[in-house]
Residue, then its C-alpha position, 0 to 999 in steps of 0.5 A: m561474467e563471475q569475476q564481473a559480479l564478484l567485482y561489483e560486489q565487493l564495490a557495492d560491500e565497500l561504500g556500503g561499509m563506509i556508509a555504516g561506519r558514518i564515513l560517508r555521511p547522510g547527504d554525501r555525494l559519492p564520486s562520480v561513476r567515471r571517477l569510481a571506474h579510474e580509481k578502483k580500475l573498473s568499468v564503468s558498467t561494473v560500477v553502475q551495477a554496484l551503485r544499483q546494489l546499494e540502490d536495493r539496499g536502501q544506502v544510496e539514491a539517485r538524483p537526475q543530473s547529479g549522482f548518487f547521493v548517501r540516503s538519510p535514515p528512515p524515520s522509523q528510526n526515530l519516532q515512537l511507536a504508536p501502540h493498540t488504541h483498544k485491547r479488548l476483542a470487539r463484537p461483531v458490529a454492523v458497518d454504518i459509515n458509507h453516507r458520512l465517507m462519501d461526503i467526506l471523500a467528495l470534500n477531499n477531492r475539491k482542486e482546491m485543497a491541499p491532497l493530504g486525504a485520498a492515498l494516490p501518488a502524485a501524477e509526476l511520480l506516475p509513468i503516465t506519458h509512457l502509458q499513452r504513448l503505449y495506448g497509440i501504439i497498441g491502438r495502430r497495431s493491434g486492431l482485433l483487439l475490440d472484437a472478442a466478446s465481453h462476457t468471454a474472453f476475460n484474460h489476455p495471456d501477455l498479462v497473465r504471463q507478465l503477473v506470473r512472472h511479477s510474482l516469481a519471487w514470492g517463494q510460491p508464484l501465482a499459477a496462471d489458471e487462478i488468475v482473473i483480470t479485474n476494473s480494480c482492486t475494490e472489484s476483486l475484493s467485492l468479488c471475493l466477498h459475494a463468493v464466500t459470504k451472505p448477508g448477515d455473516t461476520v468477516a474478520v479485519e484488522s483494527p484500524s481497516y481500511y474504510l473501502m473493505l468497511q465499505l464493502l462490508e456495509q454495502l453486502g450486509l456483514k457484520a465487521l469483527e476487529i481484530p487488533t492490529h499491532p502497527r509495526h507487526g500487524i495483526s494479532v494472530d493470536a486475538l485472530e485464533i480466539a475469534t474464530r474459535e470462539r466465533k463463526i466467521a465467513a473470511c479473513l479480509l487483510m493487508s499483510n504487506f504495509n496495512n493502510p492506514l499504519g503500514s505495518l508488515i506481518p513477519d513470515q513466521e505470522k502469515k505462514r501461521i494465518a495460512e495455516l490456522m484459516a486452511a485448518r478452520k476453512i475460512p477464507i482469506i481475502e488478501d488486499d496486497v496493492y502496497g506490496d510493491l512500494h515496500f521501503g525495505p530491500d526485498r520485496p515482502w512475501p503475500v500470505k498467498s505465498f504459504d497457502t497450500s491448499g487455494n485458500v486465500m485469494l489474492c487482491t491488487s491492482l496497478s493504481k499505487t503505482l502505474s496509475p488509478s485511471l487503468r481502472l486494473g486489478y486481479v485476483a489469483a483467486g486459489r480454489f474459488h477461480a471458478g465461482l469468482l469467474t461466474l461472478k465477473t462474467l455476471t457483474s461487469g464482463a471482461t475487463n478492457p483488452i486493451t488496457q491489458l495489453v498497454v500493461a503487459r507491454y509496459l510490465e514486460s519492459t526493463a522501464f518498470d523495474r525502474h520505475l518502481r525503484g524510483l516510486r518506491r525511494a519517493c514514497e519513503r522519502q515522503v513518508m518521512q518529510m510528513s513524519e518530521a513535519v508533524l513531530r515539528y508542529f503538531p501538539t505535544g504528545t502526537r505519536l506517529a506509526q512507522p509505515q515500512g511501506g505504501l504511501v501513508l501516515w497514521v497519526e495519533m494525537p492527544a486525547g482529547i483532539n477529535s479528529s472528525v472537528l478537526f476535519e471540519d476546520a481544516l476543510h475551511a483552512g482548505i486541507a484534506l485529511v481522512p479522520g480516524d474513526l472511518f477505519s473502525a466499524n466501532g468508531h474507534y481512533s477518533n483522536c487519529l487521523r491518516l494522511n496521504c504521502g503521495n505527492p512530493w515535499s514542497p512549501r505548500f504541504e509543509e504550510a498545510v501540516k504547520r496550519l493543521g498542527a496549529l488547529a489541532a493545538k487549538l482543539a486541544l486547549r478548548g478541550n474539543p467539545g466535539e469529543r465523542k463519548r462511548 
């Protein structure tokens, strides 16, 4: 067994070296598995293991019925880095985006629109058929799933076991007794905010910040304190330290792995620093890790939760981006706040559907889940790269992009003077959905930015949509964009 492992690692290193030295170039097809096995005098299984290791390293990709190919370099090697749009620490402000945002999202959801708005993977990238089959099997074989009281039996033990197993590579695995299964990541975030804040409190958030987080703050009567966030390295820990020293902060709400909309990734040493700083100041951290499994690098990044030694971090996530948004299944690993969250869950929505919990547990325990994640990650990275290249090709000169390290969205910064809210209206008439940048800020920043969904396989339809969107942006630049807000 040790000899076999050594052989496949040797083959992976040999092929990887040829790729690094550009003997094998992006797009080149590797020799077939049988040919490599014959030429190297190895077993087929050893060759397959070597190729899978190269997949995990991000050097090759498998194409159905075609074999293995050298992957193209990610766009981050070619694109500029969008800077901070504002540098001064803002004041806490009341959030007021719900009414406008709901109208925009409703328009984005129209079937005839090119879906560049909502951050969702295409259905064909998800294991929907497999999940539907599991619903049928479990419905026939598990007849007692509907006899439990809806306000007492919360977590199916099989699902909790799989969630803990999935976290084993995080440095500090989750504890089974801190998990509360919820109806979505949104419910998890809402429960956490309810547990540690009261109306009028201030919550520190990234800037730009996912608009749903801002919606929750508005609903709960909370103020947002925007902390400058680097498009590649995430929230400024220095700015967070100053803000929490000078102001009373009730909680810190962040996405450490692939912030939406930037796709940024906080380095491990900064995650550890955040965990220690907030614990010392007794400020709870609410961490949204919904994109953690959609990493473009070889390894799944650890969340801030992995560096928490005092139960101060509440980790929230769901399976909406990896399995299906229709499952409505998430969870929160609540640390020392578990009891309070369980009470809130009881009083608000009760237990999460037990049949869905068992369906997901069965899928997570199968080998299909890891295979699916590998394919989905490759698809998301490829689609982000294709979207990036198209934006640079068709948008006005001076347009800059973030460099996502995971996830499925792209943050676009257009030249000053192009108002993305005006562009949204023009795009709407052209049948193109997007989300204007100022909806990612309680202070109305980022009016010349927008977020694009990269969750769909690239096609001539999306190429044409980006081309038309770029032409509309160019027209706004030429006429000076009279809709630009002053601030």
